[in-house]
C-alpha positions as protocol buffer text, in pm:
chain_id: "A"
residue {
  index: 1
  type: MET
  ca { x: 5859 y: -18196 z: 7198 }
}
residue {
  index: 2
  type: THR
  ca { x: 6216 y: -18108 z: 7150 }
}
residue {
  index: 3
  type: PHE
  ca { x: 6352 y: -17833 z: 7405 }
}
residue {
  index: 4
  type: LYS
  ca { x: 6606 y: -17600 z: 7238 }
}
residue {
  index: 5
  type: ILE
  ca { x: 6858 y: -17466 z: 7450 }
}
residue {
  index: 6
  type: LEU
  ca { x: 7156 y: -17241 z: 7361 }
}
residue {
  index: 7
  type: VAL
  ca { x: 7458 y: -17246 z: 7594 }
}
residue {
  index: 8
  type: VAL
  ca { x: 7698 y: -16925 z: 7559 }
}
residue {
  index: 9
  type: ASP
  ca { x: 8039 y: -16996 z: 7736 }
}
residue {
  index: 10
  type: ASP
  ca { x: 8397 y: -16895 z: 7629 }
}
residue {
  index: 11
  type: GLU
  ca { x: 8512 y: -17258 z: 7813 }
}
residue {
  index: 12
  type: PRO
  ca { x: 8424 y: -17539 z: 7579 }
}
residue {
  index: 13
  type: ALA
  ca { x: 8420 y: -17782 z: 7888 }
}
residue {
  index: 14
  type: ILE
  ca { x: 8116 y: -17576 z: 8028 }
}
residue {
  index: 15
  type: HIS
  ca { x: 7914 y: -17683 z: 7716 }
}
residue {
  index: 16
  type: GLU
  ca { x: 8013 y: -18056 z: 7757 }
}
residue {
  index: 17
  type: VAL
  ca { x: 7908 y: -18042 z: 8132 }
}
residue {
  index: 18
  type: LEU
  ca { x: 7597 y: -17902 z: 8089 }
}
residue {
  index: 19
  type: HIS
  ca { x: 7501 y: -18115 z: 7800 }
}
residue {
  index: 20
  type: VAL
  ca { x: 7576 y: -18434 z: 8018 }
}
residue {
  index: 21
  type: TYR
  ca { x: 7373 y: -18313 z: 8325 }
}
residue {
  index: 22
  type: LEU
  ca { x: 7077 y: -18189 z: 8100 }
}
residue {
  index: 23
  type: LYS
  ca { x: 7060 y: -18540 z: 7963 }
}
residue {
  index: 24
  type: ARG
  ca { x: 6976 y: -18642 z: 8341 }
}
residue {
  index: 25
  type: PHE
  ca { x: 6670 y: -18424 z: 8354 }
}
residue {
  index: 26
  type: LEU
  ca { x: 6570 y: -18396 z: 7982 }
}
residue {
  index: 27
  type: ASP
  ca { x: 6494 y: -18669 z: 7739 }
}
residue {
  index: 28
  type: ASP
  ca { x: 6440 y: -18475 z: 7434 }
}
residue {
  index: 29
  type: PHE
  ca { x: 6634 y: -18161 z: 7375 }
}
residue {
  index: 30
  type: VAL
  ca { x: 6876 y: -17996 z: 7151 }
}
residue {
  index: 31
  type: LEU
  ca { x: 7204 y: -17803 z: 7272 }
}
residue {
  index: 32
  type: PHE
  ca { x: 7327 y: -17529 z: 7062 }
}
residue {
  index: 33
  type: VAL
  ca { x: 7658 y: -17386 z: 7182 }
}
residue {
  index: 34
  type: ALA
  ca { x: 7833 y: -17075 z: 7118 }
}
residue {
  index: 35
  type: SER
  ca { x: 8165 y: -16948 z: 7237 }
}
residue {
  index: 36
  type: THR
  ca { x: 8136 y: -16585 z: 7213 }
}
residue {
  index: 37
  type: GLY
  ca { x: 7872 y: -16329 z: 7237 }
}
residue {
  index: 38
  type: GLN
  ca { x: 7866 y: -16253 z: 6872 }
}
residue {
  index: 39
  type: GLU
  ca { x: 7859 y: -16612 z: 6795 }
}
residue {
  index: 40
  type: ALA
  ca { x: 7529 y: -16638 z: 7000 }
}
residue {
  index: 41
  type: ILE
  ca { x: 7388 y: -16350 z: 6812 }
}
residue {
  index: 42
  type: ASP
  ca { x: 7470 y: -16477 z: 6487 }
}
residue {
  index: 43
  type: LYS
  ca { x: 7312 y: -16802 z: 6563 }
}
residue {
  index: 44
  type: VAL
  ca { x: 7005 y: -16648 z: 6699 }
}
residue {
  index: 45
  type: THR
  ca { x: 6950 y: -16461 z: 6397 }
}
residue {
  index: 46
  type: GLN
  ca { x: 7005 y: -16758 z: 6152 }
}
residue {
  index: 47
  type: MET
  ca { x: 6753 y: -16952 z: 6383 }
}
residue {
  index: 48
  type: MET
  ca { x: 6497 y: -16673 z: 6374 }
}
residue {
  index: 49
  type: ALA
  ca { x: 6558 y: -16630 z: 5991 }
}
residue {
  index: 50
  type: ASN
  ca { x: 6461 y: -17002 z: 5964 }
}
residue {
  index: 51
  type: GLY
  ca { x: 6173 y: -16973 z: 6188 }
}
residue {
  index: 52
  type: GLN
  ca { x: 6307 y: -17148 z: 6475 }
}
residue {
  index: 53
  type: SER
  ca { x: 6295 y: -17035 z: 6843 }
}
residue {
  index: 54
  type: LEU
  ca { x: 6481 y: -17132 z: 7160 }
}
residue {
  index: 55
  type: ASP
  ca { x: 6337 y: -17238 z: 7500 }
}
residue {
  index: 56
  type: ILE
  ca { x: 6614 y: -17098 z: 7702 }
}
residue {
  index: 57
  type: VAL
  ca { x: 6954 y: -16930 z: 7675 }
}
residue {
  index: 58
  type: LEU
  ca { x: 7246 y: -16979 z: 7939 }
}
residue {
  index: 59
  type: MET
  ca { x: 7484 y: -16708 z: 7899 }
}
residue {
  index: 60
  type: ASP
  ca { x: 7822 y: -16687 z: 8087 }
}
residue {
  index: 61
  type: MET
  ca { x: 7858 y: -16352 z: 8223 }
}
residue {
  index: 62
  type: LYS
  ca { x: 8226 y: -16299 z: 8196 }
}
residue {
  index: 63
  type: MET
  ca { x: 8330 y: -16332 z: 7835 }
}
residue {
  index: 64
  type: PRO
  ca { x: 8604 y: -16168 z: 7640 }
}
residue {
  index: 65
  type: SER
  ca { x: 8512 y: -15913 z: 7367 }
}
residue {
  index: 66
  type: MET
  ca { x: 8145 y: -15903 z: 7461 }
}
residue {
  index: 67
  type: ASP
  ca { x: 8036 y: -15998 z: 7807 }
}
residue {
  index: 68
  type: GLY
  ca { x: 7716 y: -16164 z: 7885 }
}
residue {
  index: 69
  type: ILE
  ca { x: 7545 y: -15840 z: 7984 }
}
residue {
  index: 70
  type: GLU
  ca { x: 7582 y: -15675 z: 7642 }
}
residue {
  index: 71
  type: CYS
  ca { x: 7509 y: -16004 z: 7454 }
}
residue {
  index: 72
  type: THR
  ca { x: 7184 y: -16048 z: 7657 }
}
residue {
  index: 73
  type: ARG
  ca { x: 7104 y: -15675 z: 7573 }
}
residue {
  index: 74
  type: LYS
  ca { x: 7143 y: -15750 z: 7220 }
}
residue {
  index: 75
  type: LEU
  ca { x: 6938 y: -16075 z: 7221 }
}
residue {
  index: 76
  type: SER
  ca { x: 6667 y: -15901 z: 7403 }
}
residue {
  index: 77
  type: LYS
  ca { x: 6614 y: -15640 z: 7150 }
}
residue {
  index: 78
  type: LEU
  ca { x: 6588 y: -15931 z: 6893 }
}
residue {
  index: 79
  type: GLY
  ca { x: 6305 y: -16056 z: 7108 }
}
residue {
  index: 80
  type: ILE
  ca { x: 6473 y: -16336 z: 7309 }
}
residue {
  index: 81
  type: LYS
  ca { x: 6308 y: -16349 z: 7634 }
}
residue {
  index: 82
  type: ASN
  ca { x: 6418 y: -16643 z: 7828 }
}
residue {
  index: 83
  type: ILE
  ca { x: 6797 y: -16575 z: 7921 }
}
residue {
  index: 84
  type: HIS
  ca { x: 6964 y: -16670 z: 8224 }
}
residue {
  index: 85
  type: LEU
  ca { x: 7331 y: -16573 z: 8304 }
}
residue {
  index: 86
  type: LEU
  ca { x: 7581 y: -16788 z: 8460 }
}
residue {
  index: 87
  type: THR
  ca { x: 7848 y: -16658 z: 8692 }
}
residue {
  index: 88
  type: ALA
  ca { x: 8125 y: -16773 z: 8896 }
}
residue {
  index: 89
  type: TYR
  ca { x: 8149 y: -16423 z: 9048 }
}
residue {
  index: 90
  type: PHE
  ca { x: 7783 y: -16340 z: 9152 }
}
residue {
  index: 91
  type: ASP
  ca { x: 7716 y: -16011 z: 9347 }
}
residue {
  index: 92
  type: PRO
  ca { x: 7397 y: -15815 z: 9373 }
}
residue {
  index: 93
  type: GLU
  ca { x: 7524 y: -15541 z: 9118 }
}
residue {
  index: 94
  type: SER
  ca { x: 7546 y: -15807 z: 8853 }
}
residue {
  index: 95
  type: ALA
  ca { x: 7185 y: -15948 z: 8918 }
}
residue {
  index: 96
  type: LYS
  ca { x: 7063 y: -15586 z: 8897 }
}
residue {
  index: 97
  type: GLN
  ca { x: 7243 y: -15522 z: 8547 }
}
residue {
  index: 98
  type: ALA
  ca { x: 7113 y: -15866 z: 8427 }
}
residue {
  index: 99
  type: ALA
  ca { x: 6767 y: -15777 z: 8500 }
}
residue {
  index: 100
  type: GLU
  ca { x: 6794 y: -15415 z: 8366 }
}
residue {
  index: 101
  type: VAL
  ca { x: 6882 y: -15572 z: 8018 }
}
residue {
  index: 102
  type: GLY
  ca { x: 6646 y: -15832 z: 8025 }
}
residue {
  index: 103
  type: ALA
  ca { x: 6776 y: -16167 z: 8156 }
}
residue {
  index: 104
  type: LYS
  ca { x: 6520 y: -16366 z: 8367 }
}
residue {
  index: 105
  type: GLY
  ca { x: 6775 y: -16455 z: 8614 }
}
residue {
  index: 106
  type: VAL
  ca { x: 7120 y: -16542 z: 8729 }
}
residue {
  index: 107
  type: MET
  ca { x: 7265 y: -16879 z: 8829 }
}
residue {
  index: 108
  type: LYS
  ca { x: 7571 y: -16915 z: 9018 }
}
residue {
  index: 109
  type: LYS
  ca { x: 7823 y: -17174 z: 8867 }
}
residue {
  index: 110
  type: SER
  ca { x: 7935 y: -17246 z: 9231 }
}
residue {
  index: 111
  type: GLU
  ca { x: 7597 y: -17409 z: 9307 }
}
residue {
  index: 112
  type: GLY
  ca { x: 7707 y: -17686 z: 9064 }
}
residue {
  index: 113
  type: PHE
  ca { x: 7619 y: -17793 z: 8724 }
}
residue {
  index: 114
  type: VAL
  ca { x: 7381 y: -18071 z: 8846 }
}
residue {
  index: 115
  type: SER
  ca { x: 7168 y: -17813 z: 9009 }
}
residue {
  index: 116
  type: VAL
  ca { x: 7189 y: -17569 z: 8714 }
}
residue {
  index: 117
  type: ALA
  ca { x: 7065 y: -17851 z: 8481 }
}
residue {
  index: 118
  type: ARG
  ca { x: 6773 y: -17938 z: 8716 }
}
residue {
  index: 119
  type: LYS
  ca { x: 6671 y: -17565 z: 8739 }
}
residue {
  index: 120
  type: VAL
  ca { x: 6667 y: -17533 z: 8349 }
}
residue {
  index: 121
  type: ALA
  ca { x: 6483 y: -17862 z: 8293 }
}
residue {
  index: 122
  type: ASP
  ca { x: 6259 y: -17731 z: 8553 }
}
residue {
  index: 123
  type: MET
  ca { x: 6221 y: -17385 z: 8384 }
}
residue {
  index: 124
  type: ILE
  ca { x: 6169 y: -17498 z: 8022 }
}
residue {
  index: 125
  type: ARG
  ca { x: 5918 y: -17784 z: 8128 }
}
residue {
  index: 126
  type: GLY
  ca { x: 5707 y: -17489 z: 8285 }
}
residue {
  index: 127
  type: THR
  ca { x: 5709 y: -17297 z: 7963 }
}
residue {
  index: 128
  type: ARG
  ca { x: 5522 y: -17543 z: 7751 }
}
residue {
  index: 129
  type: ALA
  ca { x: 5166 y: -17667 z: 7818 }
}
residue {
  index: 130
  type: PRO
  ca { x: 5146 y: -18047 z: 7831 }
}
residue {
  index: 131
  type: THR
  ca { x: 5027 y: -18233 z: 7525 }
}
residue {
  index: 132
  type: THR
  ca { x: 4740 y: -18473 z: 7553 }
}
residue {
  index: 133
  type: SER
  ca { x: 4532 y: -18675 z: 7316 }
}
residue {
  index: 134
  type: ALA
  ca { x: 4235 y: -18732 z: 7550 }
}
residue {
  index: 135
  type: GLY
  ca { x: 3902 y: -18564 z: 7427 }
}
residue {
  index: 136
  type: PRO
  ca { x: 3805 y: -18399 z: 7119 }
}
residue {
  index: 137
  type: ASN
  ca { x: 3949 y: -18066 z: 6997 }
}
């Protein structure tokens, strides 16, 4: 089964780095990217209109125009549940705000993108039941 991941960050290098590291931990995934909050909302809306869903959204907290908190609020209202904020500037107040708007968690970029990719892989693997062909249905 193919996992679908959306990375929202105004720095294109972050998209590329996460893609490289996610390949270490996941065999079958599609990475969607957005550089702004509005672009993320537009992509999610289009995906939903086409009957597609996402396994996880990784959202940069600090972006110009619409920050990650506001975008998370809007995506949550659309029914997106598995949103995790990424930040280089972590503080407890940010974590509280993230939870209030529907984020499931906050990950620190300073932990390194290998760590972030490993956590993402572990989280989305846990959201789907294993598929087996053993036994009758």
